[in-house]
BAFI-3210 file (N, C-alpha, C; in Angstrom, 3 decimals, decimal comma, padded with zeros to 6 digits):
// residues 273
n [1|2|3|4|5|6|7|8|9|10|11|12|13|14|15|16|17|18|19|20|21|22|23|24|25|26|27|28|29|30|31|32|33|34|35|36|37|38|39|40|41|42|43|44|45|46|47|48|49|50|51|52|53|54|55|56|57|58|59|60|61|62|63|64|65|66|67|68|69|70|71|72|73|74|75|76|77|78|79|80|81|82|83|84|85|86|87|88|89|90|91|92|93|94|95|96|97|98|99|100|101|102|103|104|105|106|107|108|109|110|111|112|113|114|115|116|117|118|119|120|121|122|123|124|125|126|127|128|129|130|131|132|133|134|135|136|137|138|139|140|141|142|143|144|145|146|147|148|149|150|151|152|153|154|155|156|157|158|159|160|161|162|163|164|165|166|167|168|169|170|171|172|173|174|175|176|177|178|179|180|181|182|183|184|185|186|187|188|189|190|191|192|193|194|195|196|197|198|199|200|201|202|203|204|205|206|207|208|209|210|211|212|213|214|215|216|217|218|219|220|221|222|223|224|225|226|227|228|229|230|231|232|233|234|235|236|237|238|239|240|241|242|243|244|245|246|247|248|249|250|251|252|253|254|255|256|257|258|259|260|261|262|263|264|265|266|267|268|269|270|271|272|273]
n.u [-003,972|-002,532|-004,327|-004,555|-004,819|-005,712|-005,107|-006,658|-007,498|-006,943|-004,316|-003,097|-001,173|-000,430|-001,343|000,076|001,521|004,453|006,508|004,993|004,659|003,491|003,230|003,889|003,449|002,715|000,392|-001,906|-000,567|-000,835|-002,397|-000,506|001,874|001,455|000,965|003,426|005,058|003,930|004,587|007,412|007,805|006,446|008,011|010,425|009,598|008,753|011,206|012,402|010,662|008,828|005,954|003,500|001,365|-000,186|-000,065|-001,732|-003,082|-006,262|-007,261|-005,920|-007,054|-006,393|-004,488|-001,910|-002,132|-004,576|-003,838|-002,453|-001,627|-004,101|-004,871|-006,562|-009,214|-012,105|-013,598|-012,095|-009,694|-010,203|-010,803|-008,302|-006,798|-008,115|-007,372|-004,618|-004,711|-005,791|-003,984|-001,445|-001,954|-002,059|-002,960|-004,752|-004,440|-006,041|-006,690|-009,531|-011,887|-014,449|-017,657|-019,383|-017,690|-016,640|-018,030|-017,835|-015,010|-014,480|-015,552|-013,646|-010,955|-008,697|-007,970|-009,142|-008,113|-007,827|-007,170|-004,727|-005,591|-008,288|-008,859|-010,516|-013,078|-016,096|-018,297|-017,043|-015,208|-016,935|-018,337|-016,237|-015,631|-017,967|-017,717|-016,553|-014,014|-010,447|-009,208|-007,098|-005,825|-004,457|-002,666|-003,573|-001,640|-001,953|-002,786|-002,805|-001,141|-002,532|-005,172|-005,883|-006,991|-009,685|-010,424|-010,140|-012,148|-014,467|-014,527|-014,551|-017,040|-018,773|-018,581|-016,459|-013,232|-010,835|-008,442|-005,930|-003,514|-001,777|001,297|002,572|004,025|004,176|003,107|004,705|005,208|005,135|005,509|007,299|007,521|007,652|008,798|007,833|008,809|007,634|004,954|004,312|004,204|002,117|-000,075|-000,053|-000,930|-003,620|-004,253|-004,464|-002,821|000,127|001,274|004,038|004,508|006,893|007,662|005,867|006,394|008,662|007,913|007,621|005,269|003,570|005,892|007,242|006,694|003,736|003,347|004,034|007,199|010,126|012,425|014,035|016,271|016,059|014,288|015,042|016,628|014,625|012,688|014,136|014,436|011,758|011,081|012,840|011,663|009,379|007,140|004,317|004,158|005,454|004,956|005,578|006,118|007,020|008,872|009,843|011,129|011,307|011,897|010,683|008,053|004,546|003,436|004,352|007,053|009,653|009,787|009,442|010,786|013,312|012,646|014,757|016,317|014,866|015,040|017,451|016,872|014,646|015,839|017,557|015,677|014,491|016,607|016,826|014,310|014,470|016,100|016,716|014,757]
n.v [-015,989|-015,427|-014,237|-015,697|-015,383|-015,785|-013,716|-012,761|-015,248|-018,883|-019,266|-016,969|-014,509|-015,475|-013,936|-013,227|-015,457|-015,595|-013,189|-010,526|-008,393|-005,133|-003,108|-000,497|002,369|005,645|006,910|006,486|007,574|007,479|005,200|003,781|004,254|003,109|000,427|-000,288|000,073|-001,839|-004,189|-004,213|-004,320|-006,676|-008,596|-008,464|-009,401|-011,959|-013,151|-013,226|-014,736|-013,447|-012,715|-010,640|-007,843|-005,606|-002,066|000,986|004,279|005,530|007,981|010,597|011,865|013,375|015,391|017,821|020,393|022,167|022,206|019,875|016,833|014,414|012,033|009,703|009,408|007,553|005,871|005,522|004,849|002,433|000,781|000,583|-000,593|-003,030|-004,090|-004,441|-006,383|-008,538|-008,893|-009,368|-011,114|-010,315|-009,678|-006,768|-003,678|-000,730|002,654|004,016|006,698|007,642|006,510|005,935|005,186|002,770|000,350|000,240|000,132|-002,199|-004,114|-004,571|-004,573|-006,458|-005,874|-003,496|-000,348|001,712|005,051|006,733|009,171|008,719|006,648|006,353|006,649|005,537|004,753|004,417|002,357|000,235|-000,025|-000,869|-003,327|-004,716|-005,273|-007,704|-008,108|-008,235|-005,946|-003,245|-001,174|001,926|003,169|006,092|009,122|010,384|008,643|006,380|003,216|001,126|001,864|001,014|-001,448|-000,991|000,067|-002,199|-003,765|-002,475|-003,054|-005,860|-006,269|-006,577|-009,155|-009,745|-010,676|-010,444|-008,655|-006,170|-004,356|-001,330|000,238|003,528|005,531|008,208|011,508|013,893|016,516|019,284|018,374|016,167|012,587|009,939|006,699|004,330|001,357|-000,219|-000,008|-001,852|-004,311|-003,758|-003,439|-005,961|-007,529|-007,571|-009,723|-009,645|-009,526|-007,501|-004,781|-002,974|000,292|001,462|003,592|005,798|006,351|007,898|010,259|013,795|015,699|017,953|019,410|020,554|022,986|023,274|020,670|017,255|016,355|014,295|011,620|009,297|007,810|006,714|004,644|001,889|001,171|001,420|-000,382|-002,779|-002,976|-003,278|-005,726|-007,420|-007,174|-008,583|-008,159|-008,774|-007,966|-005,700|-002,437|-000,563|002,180|002,504|003,641|004,302|006,699|008,458|011,097|012,670|012,177|012,887|012,735|012,156|011,669|012,153|010,238|007,779|004,624|004,138|002,022|000,566|000,008|-001,710|-004,547|-005,298|-004,202|-005,787|-008,310|-008,011|-007,726|-010,253|-011,880|-011,117|-011,884|-014,640|-015,335|-017,029|-016,519]
n.w [017,501|014,318|011,511|008,283|004,735|001,278|-001,585|-004,509|-005,511|-005,512|-006,309|-005,642|-003,690|-000,341|002,324|005,440|005,666|005,048|003,269|001,524|-001,317|-001,940|-004,605|-006,958|-009,159|-007,781|-008,841|-011,563|-014,419|-017,151|-019,453|-021,011|-019,609|-017,008|-017,622|-018,679|-016,421|-014,711|-016,061|-015,850|-013,044|-012,446|-013,812|-012,384|-009,859|-010,540|-011,254|-008,762|-007,339|-005,701|-004,039|-005,465|-005,228|-007,206|-007,222|-007,854|-008,082|-009,040|-008,498|-006,791|-004,186|-002,011|-002,316|-001,604|-002,736|-004,688|-007,321|-007,743|-009,486|-010,116|-011,387|-013,692|-012,917|-011,649|-013,469|-015,929|-014,720|-013,247|-015,357|-016,613|-014,539|-014,353|-016,799|-016,413|-014,411|-015,825|-017,999|-016,835|-014,825|-012,176|-008,785|-007,642|-005,909|-004,839|-003,750|-002,066|-001,635|-001,229|-000,134|-002,205|-004,232|-003,464|-004,055|-006,837|-007,169|-005,722|-007,381|-009,249|-008,280|-006,108|-003,568|-001,369|-000,515|002,301|002,775|004,890|006,096|006,249|007,923|010,134|009,288|009,628|007,974|005,511|006,052|006,696|004,295|002,665|003,863|003,247|000,561|000,356|-000,468|000,248|002,698|003,068|005,466|006,000|008,734|010,398|010,434|012,756|014,655|017,417|017,503|018,863|018,569|016,087|016,359|016,846|014,429|012,796|013,932|013,072|010,326|010,422|011,509|009,446|008,724|007,192|007,480|006,251|006,595|006,617|008,400|008,213|008,725|008,533|009,637|012,079|012,777|014,562|014,543|012,381|009,733|009,348|009,424|011,789|012,436|014,662|015,673|017,592|017,216|015,246|016,535|018,304|016,571|015,400|017,473|017,205|015,707|013,008|009,770|009,361|007,512|006,215|005,171|003,332|001,695|001,961|004,571|004,606|003,630|003,370|004,446|002,472|002,146|000,001|-001,261|-001,756|-002,449|-001,524|-000,137|000,346|001,309|-000,220|000,448|002,928|002,696|002,252|004,636|006,647|005,725|005,870|008,637|009,411|008,197|009,543|011,984|011,627|009,900|007,711|005,130|002,636|001,579|-001,198|-003,228|-006,628|-009,496|-012,857|-013,388|-010,950|-010,163|-012,010|-011,678|-011,282|-008,768|-005,451|-006,043|-004,703|-002,645|-003,830|-005,000|-007,495|-010,234|-011,280|-009,110|-007,634|-007,681|-006,317|-003,856|-003,059|-002,982|-000,803|001,247|001,161|002,009|004,676|005,599|005,590|007,658|010,729|013,663]
ca.u [-003,380|-002,624|-005,161|-003,946|-005,806|-005,174|-005,616|-006,667|-007,742|-006,163|-002,903|-002,623|-000,338|-001,014|-000,949|000,189|002,358|005,559|006,544|004,254|004,974|002,509|004,147|003,482|003,583|001,745|-000,856|-001,952|-000,241|-001,457|-002,528|000,754|002,892|001,234|001,164|004,873|005,585|003,449|005,373|008,748|007,743|006,040|009,155|011,359|009,041|008,781|012,584|012,719|009,585|008,348|004,516|003,242|000,051|000,153|-000,743|-001,743|-004,292|-006,987|-007,555|-005,269|-008,033|-005,933|-003,272|-001,662|-002,600|-005,625|-003,220|-001,762|-002,151|-004,918|-005,056|-007,589|-010,562|-012,464|-014,062|-010,957|-008,675|-010,546|-010,671|-006,872|-006,374|-008,657|-006,540|-003,374|-005,049|-005,994|-002,810|-000,293|-002,378|-001,691|-003,981|-004,657|-004,909|-006,144|-007,300|-010,856|-012,068|-015,871|-018,474|-019,968|-016,677|-016,175|-018,648|-017,222|-013,636|-014,510|-015,923|-012,500|-009,687|-008,673|-007,778|-009,611|-007,217|-008,346|-006,056|-004,450|-006,410|-009,679|-008,891|-011,556|-014,375|-016,837|-019,098|-016,127|-014,678|-017,990|-018,580|-015,126|-015,824|-019,107|-017,367|-016,046|-012,608|-009,505|-009,152|-005,833|-006,073|-003,283|-002,825|-003,464|-000,437|-002,397|-003,452|-002,006|-001,274|-003,559|-006,499|-006,186|-007,857|-011,071|-010,612|-010,358|-013,450|-015,522|-014,563|-014,925|-018,465|-019,494|-018,323|-015,236|-012,057|-009,617|-008,052|-004,512|-003,255|-000,550|002,036|003,226|004,642|003,383|003,550|004,811|005,447|004,348|005,602|008,072|006,953|008,564|008,344|008,085|008,608|006,761|003,601|004,087|003,759|000,807|-001,091|-000,061|-001,673|-005,015|-004,426|-004,502|-001,505|000,611|002,050|004,797|004,583|008,245|007,880|005,137|006,987|009,728|007,303|007,557|003,936|003,456|007,176|007,934|006,015|002,427|003,292|004,821|008,563|010,493|013,833|013,996|017,450|015,693|013,310|015,570|016,918|013,395|012,072|014,908|014,086|010,395|011,105|013,475|010,694|008,412|005,921|003,801|004,268|006,071|004,292|006,599|005,817|008,200|008,645|011,044|011,781|010,536|012,129|009,782|006,690|003,665|002,954|005,184|008,327|010,818|009,867|009,327|012,020|013,501|012,430|016,018|016,915|013,892|015,442|018,427|016,114|013,846|016,753|018,013|014,579|014,331|017,665|016,471|013,103|014,775|016,926|016,032|014,598]
ca.v [-016,558|-014,496|-014,655|-015,759|-015,511|-015,574|-012,578|-012,999|-016,642|-019,935|-019,161|-015,640|-014,401|-015,876|-012,904|-013,772|-016,654|-015,200|-011,776|-010,143|-007,040|-004,244|-002,223|000,132|003,825|006,301|007,231|006,178|008,772|007,192|003,755|003,241|004,308|002,174|-000,922|-000,487|-000,084|-003,131|-005,261|-004,204|-004,784|-008,083|-009,411|-008,518|-010,266|-013,329|-013,643|-013,427|-015,500|-012,568|-012,490|-009,235|-007,233|-004,373|-000,892|002,308|005,027|006,182|009,353|011,049|012,859|014,120|016,132|019,022|021,583|021,978|022,049|018,604|015,837|013,441|010,781|009,687|009,263|006,185|005,051|005,167|004,217|001,040|000,055|000,313|-001,560|-004,326|-004,564|-004,943|-007,632|-009,600|-009,119|-009,867|-012,071|-009,770|-009,048|-005,305|-002,865|000,709|003,358|004,605|007,877|007,884|005,298|005,670|004,577|001,483|-000,769|000,209|-000,351|-003,580|-005,022|-004,723|-004,845|-007,562|-005,281|-002,121|000,343|002,900|005,966|007,031|010,271|008,281|005,341|006,303|006,925|004,291|004,364|003,966|001,061|-000,770|-000,241|-001,673|-004,688|-005,346|-005,719|-009,072|-008,114|-007,912|-004,513|-002,746|000,126|002,667|003,836|007,541|009,722|010,980|007,599|005,428|001,880|000,319|002,251|000,298|-002,586|-000,556|000,178|-003,560|-004,231|-001,917|-003,836|-007,239|-006,316|-006,946|-010,566|-009,824|-010,585|-010,388|-007,290|-005,904|-003,065|-000,832|001,318|004,461|006,613|009,110|012,893|014,537|017,939|019,875|017,677|014,931|011,365|009,109|005,317|003,661|-000,052|-000,856|-000,007|-003,066|-005,331|-003,370|-003,764|-007,405|-008,175|-007,676|-011,000|-009,420|-009,264|-006,118|-004,363|-001,743|001,188|001,991|004,838|006,920|006,643|008,886|011,428|015,055|016,123|019,350|020,057|020,928|024,103|022,908|019,229|016,532|015,969|013,015|011,248|007,863|007,117|006,019|003,585|000,536|000,888|001,225|-001,622|-003,877|-003,067|-003,797|-007,151|-008,090|-007,127|-009,644|-007,770|-009,742|-007,428|-004,387|-001,567|000,314|002,759|002,492|004,394|004,292|008,010|009,104|012,542|013,334|011,717|013,984|012,546|011,396|011,295|012,120|009,072|006,524|003,971|003,873|000,601|-000,129|-000,402|-002,525|-005,950|-005,443|-003,892|-006,947|-009,402|-007,763|-008,034|-011,704|-012,436|-010,868|-012,640|-016,067|-015,556|-017,616|-015,547]
ca.w [016,300|013,192|010,396|006,963|003,661|-000,064|-002,339|-005,946|-005,857|-004,868|-006,667|-005,272|-002,497|000,929|003,281|006,784|005,592|004,183|002,924|000,323|-001,771|-002,561|-005,329|-008,211|-009,105|-006,917|-009,520|-012,992|-015,195|-018,439|-019,655|-021,510|-018,558|-015,912|-018,151|-018,780|-015,064|-014,203|-016,689|-015,260|-011,654|-012,478|-014,220|-011,256|-008,818|-011,050|-011,131|-007,354|-006,711|-004,628|-004,283|-005,776|-005,415|-007,910|-006,690|-008,492|-007,728|-010,131|-008,088|-005,560|-003,743|-000,830|-002,664|-000,804|-003,449|-005,686|-008,639|-007,818|-010,431|-009,387|-012,104|-014,731|-012,382|-011,313|-014,593|-016,774|-013,887|-012,973|-016,631|-016,799|-013,518|-014,761|-017,907|-015,814|-013,709|-016,811|-018,855|-016,094|-013,814|-010,869|-007,935|-007,683|-004,789|-005,081|-002,630|-002,262|-000,784|-001,011|-000,045|-003,520|-005,098|-002,950|-004,775|-008,162|-007,058|-005,252|-008,458|-010,144|-007,599|-005,149|-002,239|-001,215|000,416|002,979|003,027|006,291|006,610|006,323|008,599|011,165|008,668|009,848|006,814|004,470|006,480|006,591|002,869|002,159|004,347|002,581|-000,782|000,431|-000,857|001,314|002,997|003,611|006,098|006,447|010,028|010,312|011,011|014,014|015,424|018,188|016,905|019,529|018,098|014,852|016,716|016,678|012,979|012,297|014,415|012,223|009,085|010,755|011,854|008,226|008,467|006,388|008,343|005,434|006,935|006,840|009,018|007,595|009,389|007,616|010,383|012,916|012,688|015,874|014,324|011,311|008,462|009,354|009,963|012,572|012,528|015,940|015,364|018,584|016,679|014,471|017,489|018,836|015,576|015,194|018,565|016,788|015,018|011,561|009,196|009,398|006,352|006,452|004,020|003,443|000,951|002,564|005,876|004,457|003,021|004,114|004,015|002,071|002,380|-001,233|-001,902|-002,280|-002,670|-000,529|-000,432|000,927|001,214|-000,500|000,958|004,163|002,434|002,481|006,045|007,415|005,269|006,459|010,059|009,532|007,863|010,685|013,077|011,375|009,193|006,734|003,789|002,435|000,602|-001,766|-004,534|-007,485|-010,736|-013,690|-013,302|-009,876|-010,047|-012,945|-011,414|-010,875|-007,397|-004,501|-006,628|-003,829|-001,767|-004,574|-005,415|-008,925|-010,513|-011,533|-007,831|-006,915|-007,534|-005,234|-002,634|-002,681|-002,614|000,567|002,165|001,187|002,851|006,084|005,929|005,744|008,839|011,880|014,741]
c.u [-003,599|-003,467|-004,336|-005,050|-005,130|-005,859|-005,541|-006,823|-006,761|-004,674|-002,294|-001,776|-001,100|-000,532|-000,991|001,043|003,506|005,404|005,881|004,609|003,746|003,322|003,549|003,713|002,477|000,388|-000,765|-001,710|-000,833|-001,562|-001,181|001,809|002,673|001,346|002,649|005,494|005,172|004,259|006,763|008,742|007,378|007,211|010,170|010,857|008,985|010,170|012,917|011,724|009,043|006,871|004,195|001,756|000,319|-000,705|-000,641|-003,078|-004,941|-007,307|-006,835|-006,086|-007,561|-004,609|-003,150|-002,297|-003,695|-005,043|-002,517|-002,432|-002,883|-005,077|-006,252|-009,014|-010,979|-012,847|-012,896|-009,898|-008,962|-010,470|-009,214|-006,384|-006,897|-007,849|-005,216|-003,612|-005,141|-004,713|-001,662|-000,660|-002,050|-002,920|-003,695|-005,159|-004,976|-006,894|-008,629|-011,029|-013,524|-016,610|-019,024|-018,989|-016,327|-016,742|-018,046|-015,813|-013,606|-014,896|-014,759|-011,254|-009,834|-008,525|-008,264|-008,753|-007,882|-007,174|-005,938|-005,367|-007,868|-009,860|-009,933|-012,948|-015,218|-017,604|-018,224|-015,575|-015,721|-018,309|-017,478|-015,272|-016,916|-018,816|-016,958|-014,598|-011,725|-009,430|-007,810|-006,088|-004,751|-003,582|-002,633|-002,213|-000,695|-002,847|-002,454|-002,204|-002,350|-004,957|-006,867|-007,001|-009,320|-011,415|-010,927|-011,721|-014,586|-015,661|-015,070|-016,396|-019,319|-019,382|-017,083|-014,037|-010,753|-009,072|-006,544|-004,359|-001,874|000,031|002,702|003,753|003,647|003,962|003,532|005,031|004,584|004,374|006,270|007,304|008,033|007,976|008,791|007,773|007,775|005,329|003,297|003,594|002,372|-000,296|-001,187|-000,841|-003,160|-005,311|-004,495|-003,094|-001,164|001,532|002,811|004,933|005,907|008,434|007,097|005,670|008,099|009,215|007,412|006,296|003,891|004,751|007,914|007,146|004,700|002,310|004,202|006,227|008,846|011,968|013,920|015,210|017,144|014,757|013,866|015,942|015,663|012,687|012,804|014,540|012,703|010,343|011,756|012,522|009,561|007,127|005,560|003,919|004,918|005,324|005,335|006,083|007,106|007,851|009,944|011,822|011,098|010,733|011,260|008,321|005,818|003,159|003,920|006,528|009,480|010,916|009,662|010,705|012,118|013,346|013,743|016,771|016,025|014,387|016,445|017,776|015,349|014,720|017,243|016,922|014,360|015,380|017,327|015,295|013,398|015,651|016,101|015,914|015,462]
c.v [-015,601|-015,081|-014,678|-015,918|-015,218|-014,385|-012,909|-014,443|-017,603|-019,850|-017,820|-015,653|-014,766|-014,908|-013,483|-015,019|-016,393|-013,768|-011,516|-008,701|-006,367|-003,175|-001,729|001,626|004,433|006,432|006,776|007,476|008,690|005,678|003,155|003,189|003,237|000,721|-001,249|-000,708|-001,437|-004,278|-005,347|-004,783|-006,256|-008,993|-009,553|-009,501|-011,724|-013,927|-014,011|-014,345|-014,748|-012,274|-010,999|-008,940|-005,850|-003,215|000,305|002,969|005,627|007,639|009,640|012,221|013,696|014,835|017,403|020,254|021,227|021,712|020,704|017,624|014,745|012,104|010,829|009,637|007,807|005,341|004,582|004,412|002,755|000,191|-000,337|-000,718|-002,958|-004,939|-005,127|-006,280|-008,785|-009,915|-009,775|-010,879|-011,630|-009,353|-007,558|-004,707|-001,413|001,350|003,985|005,753|008,157|006,554|004,923|004,962|003,145|000,312|-000,891|-000,373|-001,826|-004,581|-005,317|-005,202|-005,990|-007,077|-003,846|-001,457|001,591|003,821|006,338|008,114|009,858|007,022|005,242|006,567|005,653|003,847|003,832|002,579|-000,042|-001,064|-001,105|-003,119|-005,419|-005,756|-007,190|-009,196|-007,867|-006,399|-004,198|-001,353|000,740|003,324|005,334|008,054|010,275|009,919|006,730|004,034|001,019|000,634|001,614|-000,964|-002,217|-000,372|-001,196|-004,096|-003,713|-002,724|-005,243|-007,364|-006,696|-008,440|-010,806|-009,633|-010,641|-008,962|-007,233|-004,497|-002,586|000,348|002,206|005,693|007,482|010,510|013,521|016,043|018,425|019,028|016,315|013,779|010,573|007,710|004,734|002,187|-000,787|-000,958|-001,244|-004,194|-005,024|-003,717|-005,259|-008,132|-008,264|-009,028|-010,866|-009,155|-007,778|-005,877|-003,092|-000,960|001,941|003,326|006,016|007,270|007,684|010,145|012,634|015,759|017,620|020,121|020,505|021,991|023,741|021,462|018,553|016,259|014,605|012,745|009,746|007,111|006,349|004,834|002,214|000,274|000,634|-000,069|-002,833|-004,078|-003,676|-005,289|-007,941|-008,159|-008,127|-009,236|-008,816|-009,243|-006,063|-003,672|-000,571|000,877|002,877|003,086|004,382|005,600|008,828|010,612|013,344|012,945|012,868|013,877|011,672|010,950|011,191|010,896|007,742|005,958|003,939|002,373|-000,123|-000,491|-001,385|-003,952|-006,140|-005,163|-005,122|-008,134|-009,236|-008,070|-009,546|-012,362|-012,273|-011,745|-014,118|-016,351|-016,159|-016,573|-015,889]
c.w [015,123|012,064|009,110|005,922|002,328|-000,735|-003,822|-006,337|-005,221|-005,180|-006,266|-004,020|-001,230|002,007|004,702|006,839|004,628|003,717|001,567|-000,024|-002,363|-003,277|-006,631|-008,118|-008,252|-007,598|-010,980|-013,757|-016,596|-018,549|-020,050|-020,409|-017,503|-016,368|-018,255|-017,399|-014,476|-014,785|-016,062|-013,848|-011,596|-012,837|-013,096|-010,199|-009,268|-010,930|-009,693|-006,640|-005,490|-004,902|-004,390|-005,854|-005,996|-007,418|-007,630|-008,162|-008,963|-009,804|-006,781|-005,016|-002,563|-001,110|-001,822|-001,430|-004,443|-007,066|-008,808|-008,782|-009,680|-010,092|-013,036|-014,216|-012,323|-012,526|-015,459|-015,964|-013,593|-014,235|-016,865|-015,785|-013,836|-015,899|-017,391|-015,130|-014,689|-017,572|-018,087|-015,011|-012,401|-010,071|-007,828|-006,376|-005,240|-003,927|-003,032|-001,278|-000,433|-000,953|-001,415|-004,461|-004,700|-003,746|-006,169|-008,098|-006,657|-006,320|-009,398|-009,408|-006,598|-003,715|-002,283|-000,150|000,978|003,294|004,501|006,854|006,821|007,157|009,706|010,611|008,668|008,615|005,690|004,798|006,313|005,125|002,262|002,597|003,589|001,135|-000,792|000,011|000,364|001,473|003,645|004,167|006,536|007,795|009,849|010,992|012,407|015,021|016,179|017,592|017,553|019,022|016,766|015,109|016,484|015,199|012,399|012,723|013,542|010,936|009,367|011,117|010,656|007,929|007,631|007,313|007,554|005,475|007,131|007,393|008,601|008,361|008,352|008,336|011,121|012,824|014,078|015,749|013,192|010,033|008,537|009,984|010,691|012,669|013,859|015,728|016,411|018,074|015,866|015,370|018,034|017,848|015,341|016,284|018,259|016,152|013,508|011,032|009,204|008,205|006,718|005,151|004,091|002,737|001,531|003,950|005,798|003,751|003,947|003,626|003,711|002,137|001,142|-001,983|-002,547|-002,674|-001,663|-001,047|000,181|000,743|001,041|000,039|002,246|003,934|002,773|003,933|006,880|007,012|005,847|007,925|010,245|009,218|008,992|011,866|012,873|010,692|008,134|005,301|003,794|001,314|000,109|-003,083|-005,335|-008,841|-011,536|-013,605|-012,210|-009,768|-011,022|-012,717|-010,926|-009,438|-006,618|-005,065|-005,644|-002,919|-002,495|-004,910|-006,935|-009,183|-010,752|-010,257|-007,070|-006,687|-006,398|-003,881|-002,149|-002,298|-001,181|001,582|002,265|002,064|004,331|006,501|006,177|006,959|009,969|012,985|015,951]
res [m|k|r|t|f|r|i|g|g|e|s|g|p|n|v|g|s|g|l|v|l|f|c|g|p|c|v|i|e|s|r|e|h|v|l|r|e|a|e|k|i|s|r|i|c|q|r|l|n|f|p|l|i|f|k|a|s|y|d|k|a|n|r|t|s|l|s|g|f|r|g|p|g|i|d|e|g|l|k|i|l|g|e|i|r|q|e|f|g|l|p|i|v|t|d|v|h|d|v|e|d|v|i|l|a|g|s|v|v|d|v|v|q|i|p|a|f|l|c|r|q|t|s|l|l|i|a|a|g|r|t|g|k|a|v|l|v|k|k|g|q|f|l|h|p|d|d|m|h|f|v|a|e|k|i|a|s|t|g|n|e|n|i|m|l|c|e|r|g|t|c|h|g|y|r|d|l|v|v|d|l|r|g|l|s|m|m|a|s|s|g|f|p|v|i|y|d|a|t|h|s|v|q|v|m|g|g|a|g|g|k|s|g|g|n|r|s|f|v|e|p|l|a|r|a|a|v|a|y|g|v|d|g|i|f|v|e|a|h|s|n|p|d|q|a|p|s|d|g|p|n|m|l|p|i|d|s|l|e|s|f|l|r|n|l|q|r|i|a|t|l|e|p]
***
């Protein structure tokens, strides 16, 4: 039986019982920018009655190049995310990279996200579980979907079973990612909710001269397929001007296309199997 749980209190999204959205810009570019983006995305989701968990990173620690923009850092970044949580009443998810950062992040956000490249780091997974917050784990581009069961076991060993497993494609070559929808079923057999990361699945890792490229035209077709397949949530990065974004611009959705994108997913989600 699939586990269900609420995020952000009794009125928060119920993961595992209807489609949930994880959405926001890739990284905090500035306080003013991310607050503006949060307001836009929140308004869209309110109009559609689409449960939202807001996402932004305080530190992109796994950039392709040393010169890549990383964000404001953990202290300032968590302060800004806490402000968004309070002002808009939104649950927050952000990614962590070091065990030392997990306790700090867990004291502010509602969901601790483990990046794909770190999904087998036992100490990081256990630290995330011990926060008592929900944990979202991205499947590594190198990992078989069945092996995510062992990832979940590490977190659950702490007594925390509020776990979500996230598909974001597999790398079979040097840069391109391929999404095998069979993996969604394999991960779902763990009993934990499965989230599909539609924007990172179209990323071309390191394919733009020292930074990642991507092709956002594939985001909606893949997201539609995942929703039809029965995922519990969609992870999408969105930005008012993605072509000018300092991180992951080529695979982020423009916010002005987000509402129609979500309406299409809602239509699919309500179809009888």
